[in-house]
Legacy VTK file of the C-alpha trace (Angstrom):
# vtk DataFile Version 3.0
C-alpha trace
ASCII
DATASET POLYDATA
POINTS 179 float
4.765 -8.997 15.522
3.907 -6.267 17.993
5.378 -2.838 18.695
7.251 -2.743 15.379
9.010 0.583 14.791
10.594 1.332 11.398
11.742 4.864 10.509
13.736 5.944 7.474
14.263 9.289 5.812
16.363 7.942 2.933
14.969 8.697 -0.512
15.770 6.450 -3.429
13.447 5.505 -6.267
13.046 1.859 -5.237
13.635 2.266 -1.517
10.892 0.844 0.681
10.142 0.789 4.387
8.056 -1.837 6.184
8.373 -5.206 7.861
9.805 -6.159 4.453
11.374 -3.039 2.878
11.596 -4.240 -0.744
10.557 -7.540 -2.301
11.099 -9.063 -5.710
10.813 -12.534 -7.186
13.621 -14.291 -8.986
14.122 -15.288 -12.604
14.506 -19.019 -13.218
15.192 -19.566 -16.899
12.265 -17.903 -18.697
9.976 -17.999 -15.640
9.668 -15.672 -12.676
9.208 -17.235 -9.262
7.335 -14.714 -7.105
8.409 -13.454 -3.718
5.690 -14.869 -1.450
4.737 -13.370 1.903
2.016 -15.236 3.785
0.539 -15.399 7.280
2.268 -12.307 8.681
0.524 -10.280 11.372
1.685 -6.869 12.613
-0.470 -6.098 15.643
0.933 -2.670 16.527
3.702 -0.234 15.719
4.760 2.710 13.584
6.241 2.756 10.066
7.437 5.951 8.396
9.493 6.753 5.304
9.061 7.707 1.663
7.534 4.488 0.258
6.105 2.482 3.144
3.705 -0.300 4.062
2.754 -2.225 7.156
3.897 -5.510 5.587
5.796 -4.559 2.368
7.189 -1.099 1.617
7.996 -1.455 -2.069
6.945 -4.659 -3.804
7.330 -5.597 -7.439
5.296 -7.132 -10.219
6.503 -10.481 -8.854
5.409 -10.100 -5.210
2.481 -12.076 -3.790
1.077 -11.154 -0.356
-1.654 -13.288 1.223
-3.334 -13.876 4.588
-1.587 -10.917 6.246
-2.910 -8.098 8.419
-1.603 -4.817 9.718
-2.410 -2.845 12.864
0.561 -0.442 12.735
0.304 3.251 11.868
1.909 3.880 8.457
3.004 7.435 7.557
4.688 8.352 4.269
6.735 11.513 3.994
5.002 12.881 0.876
4.792 9.711 -1.198
3.273 6.191 -1.155
1.766 4.385 1.817
-0.425 1.332 2.304
-1.642 -0.780 5.171
-0.348 -3.941 3.495
1.801 -2.709 0.544
3.072 0.836 -0.041
3.827 0.479 -3.739
3.267 -2.340 -6.260
2.685 -6.045 -5.899
1.563 -8.727 -8.316
-1.276 -9.858 -6.094
-2.614 -9.074 -2.609
-5.401 -11.286 -1.334
-7.147 -12.248 1.883
-5.498 -9.398 3.818
-6.821 -6.644 6.066
-5.709 -3.417 7.676
-6.845 -1.796 10.935
-3.977 0.708 11.247
-4.139 4.402 10.303
-2.510 5.229 6.969
-1.356 8.611 5.621
0.715 9.849 2.683
0.360 11.596 -0.665
-0.843 8.344 -2.305
-2.484 6.349 0.496
-4.518 3.145 0.518
-5.858 0.954 3.284
-4.454 -2.085 1.464
-2.175 -0.736 -1.346
-1.052 2.872 -1.847
0.298 3.013 -5.420
1.275 0.923 -8.447
-0.044 -2.083 -10.350
-1.783 -4.758 -8.314
-4.525 -7.357 -8.231
-6.392 -7.065 -4.920
-8.980 -9.623 -3.804
-10.801 -10.644 -0.614
-9.361 -7.723 1.413
-10.813 -5.137 3.759
-9.797 -1.977 5.574
-11.039 -0.608 8.905
-8.275 1.976 9.451
-8.426 5.718 8.775
-6.788 6.719 5.480
-5.721 10.263 4.609
-3.706 11.875 1.835
-3.927 13.885 -1.373
-5.145 10.667 -3.067
-6.644 8.345 -0.458
-8.708 5.191 -0.879
-10.080 2.619 1.525
-8.583 -0.250 -0.463
-6.388 1.400 -3.119
-4.770 4.839 -3.436
-3.526 5.856 -6.906
-2.752 4.398 -10.343
-2.000 6.013 -13.694
-1.668 2.877 -15.799
-5.051 1.177 -15.332
-3.571 -2.203 -14.328
-5.434 -2.502 -11.053
-8.050 -5.157 -10.309
-10.134 -5.036 -7.130
-12.480 -7.963 -6.334
-14.615 -8.756 -3.272
-13.144 -6.026 -1.070
-14.725 -3.564 1.344
-13.855 -0.584 3.508
-15.409 0.669 6.755
-12.635 3.109 7.691
-12.851 6.908 7.384
-11.239 8.328 4.247
-9.959 11.912 3.980
-8.543 13.792 0.986
-6.156 16.418 2.263
-3.054 18.172 1.081
-2.226 20.193 -1.975
-1.643 18.680 -5.396
0.909 20.576 -7.465
2.804 20.028 -10.683
1.571 17.480 -13.224
-0.599 15.454 -10.825
-4.114 14.887 -12.197
-7.443 15.982 -10.707
-6.891 15.949 -6.982
-7.089 15.822 -4.079
-9.407 12.812 -4.288
-10.874 10.324 -1.805
-12.820 7.121 -2.378
-14.282 4.407 -0.205
-12.572 1.790 -2.389
-10.108 3.711 -4.640
-9.202 7.372 -5.036
-7.756 7.580 -8.563
-7.598 4.976 -11.340
-6.669 5.965 -14.886
-6.264 3.979 -18.120
LINES 1 180
179 0 1 2 3 4 5 6 7 8 9 10 11 12 13 14 15 16 17 18 19 20 21 22 23 24 25 26 27 28 29 30 31 32 33 34 35 36 37 38 39 40 41 42 43 44 45 46 47 48 49 50 51 52 53 54 55 56 57 58 59 60 61 62 63 64 65 66 67 68 69 70 71 72 73 74 75 76 77 78 79 80 81 82 83 84 85 86 87 88 89 90 91 92 93 94 95 96 97 98 99 100 101 102 103 104 105 106 107 108 109 110 111 112 113 114 115 116 117 118 119 120 121 122 123 124 125 126 127 128 129 130 131 132 133 134 135 136 137 138 139 140 141 142 143 144 145 146 147 148 149 150 151 152 153 154 155 156 157 158 159 160 161 162 163 164 165 166 167 168 169 170 171 172 173 174 175 176 177 178
């Protein structure tokens, strides 16, 4: 997909903006079948909103994203942004980002939430109050990062107010992980 343009100023807790705005698996009896997004390539474009990602804006604990890449610019209006997923996914693997990412919680691959990330890389510039080359921000400690790397520039900018912990913060792989 090239020249994708997605813009939303709506603000709802679970509202997401991206090629796929929100994703969630489905319950089959006692089992959850994940929402699976594979082999999706966004070569260029612009995504902006509250919770936004180049591929998935707001995922869920039952979203699996694999073999995808993003080249779009992703800009969050003071919240969560990621090159692949803005907020939460069960697993993200074998993905990469070359687009520029910015937001309060910004990550080259995933911006915020609980996620397993493996075999991913970022080459895009990432900036925000909490910005990481692969992963942005987590308070619950349920983040796993394996075999990933970042070569993009990372900038911590903005003001952290209220109850937010120890920031701004920037990291080549992750900005803020807490148990």
